[in-house]
C-alpha positions in Angstrom: 156.7 5.4 33.9 157.2 9.0 32.9 155.4 11.8 34.7 153.8 14.8 33.1 156.3 17.6 32.5 156.1 19.8 35.6 156.1 23.6 35.7 159.6 25.2 35.7 161.0 25.0 39.2 161.6 28.1 41.4 165.3 28.1 42.2 167.1 30.4 44.6 170.8 29.9 43.5 172.0 32.3 46.0 171.0 29.8 48.8 173.2 26.8 49.2 171.4 23.4 49.4 172.9 20.1 50.8 172.1 18.1 47.6 174.1 20.6 45.5 176.9 20.8 48.0 177.1 17.0 47.9 177.0 17.0 44.1 180.1 19.4 44.1 182.1 17.0 46.4 181.2 14.1 44.1 182.6 16.0 41.2 179.2 17.0 39.7 178.4 20.1 37.8 174.8 20.8 39.1 175.8 23.3 41.7 176.1 27.1 42.1 178.5 29.6 43.7 176.7 29.6 47.0 177.0 25.7 47.2 180.7 25.8 46.2 181.5 28.4 48.8 180.1 26.2 51.5 181.6 23.0 50.0 185.1 24.6 49.9 184.8 25.9 53.4 184.0 22.5 54.6 186.8 20.9 52.7 189.2 23.3 54.3 188.0 22.6 57.7 187.6 18.8 57.2 189.7 17.6 54.3 188.2 14.0 54.5 184.8 15.2 53.6 185.1 14.4 49.8 186.1 10.8 50.6 183.3 10.7 53.1 180.8 11.7 50.4 182.1 9.0 48.2 181.9 6.4 51.0 178.3 7.5 51.6 177.4 7.0 47.9 179.0 3.6 47.8 177.1 2.7 51.0 173.9 3.5 49.2 174.7 1.1 46.4 175.7 -1.8 48.7 172.6 -1.2 50.9 170.1 -1.1 48.1 171.7 -4.3 46.5 171.5 -6.1 49.8 167.8 -5.2 50.2 167.1 -6.3 46.6 168.8 -9.6 47.2 166.7 -10.1 50.3 163.6 -9.8 48.0 162.7 -6.2 48.5 161.1 -5.0 45.3 159.9 -1.5 46.7 162.0 1.5 47.7 161.2 4.8 49.3 164.4 7.0 48.8 164.0 10.1 50.9 166.7 12.8 50.2 167.6 11.5 46.7 170.2 14.0 45.8 171.2 14.9 42.3 171.5 11.7 40.2 175.0 10.3 39.7 176.2 6.7 39.2 174.5 3.7 40.9 171.2 5.3 41.6 168.7 3.4 43.7 166.5 2.1 40.9 169.5 1.2 38.8 170.9 -1.0 41.6 167.6 -2.5 42.6 166.4 -3.2 39.0 169.7 -4.9 38.2 168.7 -7.5 40.8 164.9 -7.4 40.0 163.8 -5.5 36.8 160.3 -5.2 38.4 161.6 -3.2 41.3 159.7 0.2 42.1 161.2 3.2 43.5 159.8 6.6 44.8 162.4 9.3 45.0 161.8 12.3 47.2 163.8 15.5 47.6 163.0 19.1 48.6 165.2 20.7 45.9 163.5 21.6 42.7 166.8 21.1 40.7 167.1 17.5 41.9 163.5 16.7 40.8 164.3 18.2 37.4 167.3 15.9 37.0 165.5 13.0 38.5 162.6 13.2 36.0 165.1 13.6 33.1 167.6 11.0 34.0 166.1 8.4 36.5 164.4 6.2 33.9 163.8 2.6 35.0 163.1 -0.6 33.3 159.9 -1.3 31.4 159.0 -3.9 34.1 159.5 -1.5 37.0 158.4 1.9 38.0 159.9 5.1 39.3 158.2 8.2 40.7 159.5 11.5 41.8 158.1 13.7 44.6 159.2 17.2 45.5 158.6 17.1 49.4 160.3 17.7 52.7 161.5 14.8 54.8 160.1 16.6 57.8 156.6 16.3 56.5 156.1 12.5 56.3 152.3 12.6 55.7 152.8 14.6 52.5 155.1 11.9 51.2 153.2 8.8 52.5 149.9 10.0 51.2 151.1 11.5 47.9 149.1 10.0 45.0 152.3 9.0 43.2 153.6 7.2 46.3 150.4 5.3 46.7 150.4 4.5 42.9 153.9 3.1 43.1 154.3 1.4 46.4 152.1 -1.2 48.1 152.2 -0.6 51.8 150.8 -4.0 52.5 154.1 -5.5 51.3 157.7 -4.9 52.7 159.4 -1.7 51.6 163.0 -0.5 51.8 163.1 3.0 53.3 166.3 4.7 52.4 167.3 7.8 54.3 171.1 8.3 53.3 173.0 11.5 54.1 170.0 13.5 55.1 168.9 13.3 58.8 171.8 15.4 60.0 170.0 18.3 58.4 167.0 17.8 60.6 167.4 19.8 63.8 166.7 18.3 67.3 163.8 20.5 67.9 162.2 19.2 64.6 162.2 15.7 66.3 164.1 13.6 63.8 163.4 10.5 65.7 159.6 11.1 65.6 159.9 11.8 62.0 161.6 8.6 61.1 159.1 6.7 63.3 156.3 8.1 61.2 157.9 6.4 58.2 158.8 3.2 59.9 155.3 2.9 61.4 153.8 3.0 57.9 155.7 0.0 56.6 154.9 -3.7 57.4 157.2 -6.1 59.4 159.9 -7.5 57.1 160.5 -3.9 55.7 164.0 -2.4 55.9 165.5 0.9 57.0 168.9 2.1 55.6 170.4 5.2 57.2 173.7 7.1 57.2 174.5 9.9 59.5 177.6 12.0 60.3 179.0 11.8 63.7 181.9 13.1 65.8 182.5 9.6 67.3 185.4 8.8 65.1 187.2 12.2 65.0 185.4 14.9 67.0 187.7 17.8 66.4 187.7 17.3 62.7 183.9 16.7 62.5 183.1 19.6 64.7 185.1 21.8 62.4 183.1 20.2 59.5 179.8 21.1 61.2 181.0 24.6 62.1 181.9 25.4 58.5 178.7 23.9 57.1 176.7 25.9 59.5 177.9 29.1 58.0 175.1 28.6 55.6 171.3 28.5 56.1 170.9 24.8 56.4 172.3 23.7 59.9 173.9 20.3 60.4 173.8 18.3 63.6 176.4 15.7 64.5 175.0 12.8 66.5 176.5 9.9 68.3 176.2 6.3 67.6 173.8 5.7 70.5 171.6 8.5 69.2 171.7 7.2 65.6 170.8 3.7 66.9 167.5 5.2 68.1 166.3 5.5 64.5 166.2 1.7 64.4 163.9 1.2 67.4 161.7 -1.8 66.4 164.2 -3.0 63.9 166.9 -5.7 64.0 170.2 -4.4 62.6 171.7 -6.7 60.0 175.4 -7.7 60.2 177.7 -5.9 60.7 175.3 -3.5 62.7 176.0 0.3 63.1 179.5 0.8 61.7 181.5 3.4 59.9 180.0 4.0 56.4 182.9 2.8 54.5 183.1 -0.4 56.5 179.4 -1.5 56.0 179.6 -4.8 53.9 182.6 -3.5 51.9 184.5 -6.2 50.1 187.8 -7.3 51.7 190.0 -5.6 49.1 188.1 -2.4 49.6 188.4 -2.8 53.4 192.2 -3.0 53.0 192.2 0.3 51.0 190.5 2.0 53.8 193.5 1.6 56.0 193.6 4.2 58.8 191.2 6.6 57.1 189.3 8.9 59.4 185.7 8.0 59.1 182.9 10.8 59.5 179.7 8.9 59.6 177.8 5.7 60.6 175.8 3.5 58.3 173.3 0.7 59.1 170.5 -1.3 57.8 167.7 -2.9 59.9 164.8 -5.2 59.4 161.4 -4.4 60.9 160.4 -7.0 63.5 
């Protein structure tokens, strides 16, 4: 269902934004000089970041397909990012055309593209909310969220490539718990997060380069990332390198000795 045309967004193109930096790494064109400066600095410090971004996007597709195949028909995608291939509603509605998705991002340009490009099936529904992950109540109680999702039924909460931008002092674990407390047992949580566990020197350089901008990035360990899944049972293969989560055998062979930069996991609420 289409929303009413919103007012023109207020954009500060002089300040880099994670969604636009990520878009640059994926080969997109919806980014600005400030975003490209950060993206290139990070690439120099950590050359594997582009492949890591692609692995992260591929995880999203596999995770959403898995959830849809488990019968999940509702998705809350927080930290949507600029639309590219295999967006959440496209993957979910390929399994069930009646699937419903709420997209959330705090970058106005993301929402402009989402409203223009993320059109779902006639049987399903998509909604778009400009809001901040760190303010769960503004998202969970938003009229468009409540009109799209039925919180009495299981929901797939998708937070991919976003939580590393929440500082420790902002209580990322408490924030995620607010979302997971709002959904019923049988719901799922899908998360990816950068870590230094696999290649600390390279990933610390990645974080240091990223933190030259105004949006700080926090590396977390596997043990810390597992805390996001308190009250959930991890589905196989558990918390693993993003590129290894339910990748097909041929793809796994191609990964070879690639240095991974992040974890991915999906859990089911008990």
